[in-house]
C-alpha positions in Angstrom: 4.1 -58.8 -83.2 6.3 -59.5 -80.6 8.8 -60.9 -83.0 8.7 -57.9 -85.0 9.4 -56.0 -81.8 12.2 -58.0 -81.1 13.5 -57.9 -84.6 13.4 -54.1 -84.9 15.1 -54.1 -81.2 17.9 -56.1 -82.6 18.3 -53.8 -85.5 18.6 -50.6 -83.2 20.8 -52.3 -81.0 23.2 -53.4 -84.1 23.1 -49.7 -85.2 24.3 -48.5 -82.0 27.2 -51.0 -81.7 28.2 -50.0 -85.1 28.2 -46.1 -84.2 30.2 -46.9 -81.2 32.7 -49.0 -82.6 34.0 -46.5 -85.1 37.5 -45.8 -84.1 39.0 -42.3 -84.0 41.9 -42.9 -86.1 42.4 -41.3 -89.6 42.3 -43.7 -92.3 43.4 -43.1 -95.8 42.1 -45.8 -98.1 43.3 -46.1 -101.6 40.5 -47.5 -103.7 40.9 -50.1 -105.8 39.2 -48.9 -108.9 40.9 -50.1 -111.7 43.2 -47.8 -114.0 42.0 -44.4 -112.1 42.5 -42.8 -108.8 39.9 -42.6 -106.0 41.2 -42.2 -102.4 38.8 -41.8 -99.6 40.1 -40.2 -96.1 37.9 -40.8 -93.2 38.0 -40.0 -89.6 35.0 -41.0 -87.3 31.9 -39.8 -89.7 33.9 -36.9 -91.6 34.9 -38.1 -95.3 37.0 -36.3 -98.0 37.0 -38.3 -101.2 39.6 -37.1 -103.6 39.0 -38.4 -107.2 36.3 -41.1 -108.0 37.7 -43.4 -110.8 36.2 -43.9 -114.4 33.1 -45.7 -113.4 31.0 -46.9 -110.3 33.6 -49.2 -108.9 34.2 -46.4 -106.5 30.9 -47.0 -104.7 32.1 -50.6 -103.7 34.7 -49.2 -102.0 32.8 -46.6 -100.4 30.5 -48.9 -99.3 33.2 -51.3 -98.0 34.7 -48.4 -95.6 31.9 -46.1 -94.7 29.4 -46.6 -92.2 26.4 -48.1 -93.9 24.3 -45.3 -92.5 26.3 -42.4 -93.6 25.2 -41.0 -96.8 27.1 -37.8 -96.6 30.6 -36.7 -97.9 31.8 -33.5 -96.5 34.2 -32.8 -99.0 34.8 -34.4 -102.7 37.8 -33.1 -104.3 38.1 -33.6 -108.4 41.7 -32.9 -109.3 41.1 -32.6 -113.0 38.5 -33.7 -115.5 40.3 -36.7 -117.0 37.8 -39.5 -117.1 39.9 -41.8 -115.0 39.8 -39.7 -112.2 36.5 -37.8 -112.3 34.3 -40.3 -114.4 32.7 -41.8 -111.2 31.6 -38.7 -109.7 28.1 -38.4 -111.2 27.4 -42.1 -109.5 28.9 -40.8 -106.1 26.5 -37.7 -106.4 23.4 -40.1 -107.0 24.2 -42.1 -104.0 25.5 -39.4 -101.5 25.3 -36.1 -100.5 28.2 -33.8 -101.2 28.8 -31.0 -99.0 31.4 -29.4 -100.5 33.3 -30.1 -104.0 36.5 -28.5 -105.0 37.3 -28.7 -108.5 39.2 -26.8 -111.3 37.0 -24.4 -113.4 34.4 -26.8 -115.0 33.6 -23.4 -117.3 36.9 -23.4 -118.6 36.7 -24.2 -122.2 40.1 -25.1 -122.4 39.5 -28.4 -120.4 35.7 -29.1 -121.8 34.9 -32.6 -122.4 31.8 -34.8 -122.5 32.6 -35.8 -119.0 33.3 -32.3 -117.7 29.9 -31.3 -119.0 28.3 -34.2 -117.6 29.9 -33.5 -114.2 29.1 -29.9 -114.4 25.1 -30.5 -114.7 25.2 -33.0 -112.1 27.1 -30.5 -109.7 24.7 -27.8 -110.7 21.9 -29.5 -109.9 23.0 -30.9 -106.5 23.2 -27.8 -104.1 26.6 -28.7 -103.5 28.9 -25.8 -102.5 31.6 -25.6 -105.2 35.0 -24.5 -104.1 37.8 -23.4 -106.6 41.5 -24.2 -105.4 44.2 -21.7 -105.0 47.8 -22.2 -103.6 47.6 -21.2 -99.7 44.3 -22.2 -99.4 43.8 -24.5 -96.2 40.6 -26.2 -95.4 40.1 -27.4 -92.1 37.5 -30.2 -91.1 38.2 -30.8 -87.4 41.5 -32.0 -86.9 42.2 -32.4 -90.6 44.0 -29.8 -92.3 44.2 -29.8 -95.9 46.4 -27.5 -98.0 46.4 -26.7 -101.7 49.7 -26.8 -103.2 49.0 -26.8 -107.0 47.7 -24.7 -109.3 48.5 -21.3 -108.4 46.2 -18.7 -109.9 46.5 -17.8 -113.3 48.3 -21.4 -114.0 47.4 -22.5 -117.3 48.5 -25.7 -119.2 47.2 -27.7 -122.3 48.0 -30.8 -120.6 45.1 -31.4 -118.1 47.5 -33.7 -115.9 49.6 -30.7 -114.9 46.5 -28.9 -114.3 45.8 -31.2 -111.4 45.1 -30.1 -107.8 47.6 -31.1 -105.6 46.9 -31.2 -102.1 48.7 -32.0 -98.5 46.6 -33.6 -95.7 48.0 -33.0 -92.3 46.8 -34.7 -89.3 48.9 -34.3 -86.0 52.4 -35.0 -86.9 51.4 -37.1 -89.9 51.4 -35.9 -93.5 50.3 -37.2 -97.0 50.9 -35.6 -100.4 48.1 -36.4 -103.1 49.8 -35.6 -106.5 47.3 -36.8 -109.1 48.6 -36.6 -112.4 51.0 -33.9 -112.5 54.1 -34.5 -114.6 57.9 -33.8 -114.1 58.1 -30.2 -114.5 55.4 -29.6 -112.0 56.8 -32.3 -109.9 59.8 -30.3 -109.7 58.1 -27.1 -108.7 56.1 -28.8 -105.9 59.7 -30.2 -104.8 60.5 -26.3 -103.7 57.9 -25.9 -101.4 59.1 -26.2 -97.6 55.9 -27.7 -96.3 56.3 -30.9 -98.5 59.5 -32.1 -96.6 59.2 -35.4 -94.5 56.0 -36.4 -95.7 54.7 -39.8 -94.4 52.5 -40.8 -97.3 53.0 -40.3 -101.1 50.2 -40.7 -103.7 52.4 -41.6 -106.8 51.8 -39.2 -109.7 49.8 -40.4 -112.7 49.5 -44.4 -111.8 53.4 -44.7 -111.6 53.8 -43.3 -115.3 57.6 -42.5 -115.7 56.7 -39.0 -116.9 55.1 -38.4 -113.3 56.9 -38.4 -110.3 60.5 -36.9 -110.3 63.7 -37.6 -108.3 63.5 -34.1 -107.0 60.1 -34.4 -105.6 60.9 -37.7 -104.2 64.0 -36.7 -102.5 62.1 -33.7 -100.8 59.1 -35.6 -99.9 61.3 -38.4 -98.5 58.2 -40.7 -97.7 57.9 -43.8 -96.1 55.1 -45.3 -98.0 54.2 -44.7 -101.8 50.8 -45.8 -103.1 50.2 -46.4 -106.6 46.6 -46.4 -107.8 46.6 -48.5 -110.9 44.7 -51.3 -113.0 45.7 -54.6 -113.5 47.4 -55.4 -116.9 46.7 -52.2 -117.9 47.7 -51.1 -121.4 49.8 -48.1 -120.3 52.6 -50.2 -118.5 51.9 -48.6 -115.3 53.7 -48.3 -113.0 57.0 -48.1 -115.1 60.0 -49.9 -114.1 61.9 -46.3 -113.7 59.3 -45.4 -111.0 59.5 -48.7 -109.4 63.3 -48.6 -109.1 63.3 -45.0 -107.9 61.2 -45.7 -104.9 62.8 -49.0 -104.0 66.4 -47.2 -104.1 65.1 -44.7 -101.7 64.0 -47.5 -99.4 60.1 -46.5 -99.7 57.6 -49.4 -98.9 55.4 -49.5 -102.0 51.7 -50.3 -102.1 49.9 -50.7 -105.1 46.0 -51.3 -105.9 46.2 -53.9 -108.6 48.4 -56.1 -106.3 47.0 -55.3 -102.9 43.2 -54.0 -104.2 42.1 -51.4 -101.3 45.0 -50.3 -99.5 44.2 -48.5 -95.9 46.8 -46.7 -94.1 45.9 -45.6 -90.8 47.3 -42.9 -88.1 46.7 -41.6 -84.8 48.7 -38.5 -85.9 51.8 -40.1 -84.3 52.0 -43.5 -85.5 51.1 -45.0 -88.6 50.1 -48.7 -89.8 48.5 -50.5 -92.6 45.3 -52.3 -92.8 44.1 -55.2 -95.6 
């Protein structure tokens, strides 16, 4: 009995040590989920998950970076319904409680796929609050501000990539833009927005496809670091040589999940640094 009590005491102490060891900085983790997108934004015990990859690899990333006792994600964002962005969400919903889920209209028949139908069923039975994005919407989570930049109300496209939710995260003086899979035309439209100037962190569009990031958007954002979520030896040739050269010519620090694995960029709202 004494050994059991001692063991339980040790477990309790370990949990409390883990609780108090959580830092107060903002972490942006580009998860290595292969050919897909999954970004975990975390401050203390608050999490935002942008996309989920295509399978259950996202669960491994969440397990590595979230506190082991934390089974709640405050906000999940499905930028669009393509499988490499939203295919892992059913597994996430099964493992975690999702408080809020921001997504394009899952009921829109133009974007209906088997993947979207599965996701709609999972979300509908979860009790999660569903939020539909619109330009000008600002979501605040403590000291984290998330601005919706695209799509605007009434936007329609047969290209699901251009229907992607693009958002800007602000934390103190630090800014990060998440461009999902939007292509050149939408990139150029976003480049006109005044709030995206001098952003620190750029999630490169569409895994570094040559049809994604435009020079106009890169010039407007003028990032310090660019992160490319991409699978090893993928059949699409991502990231393209053109995009890599564009980033190098702008003296941007490049990180790739196929080379570095999970990439954790950390900021205190003033300075930022990298964790591996």
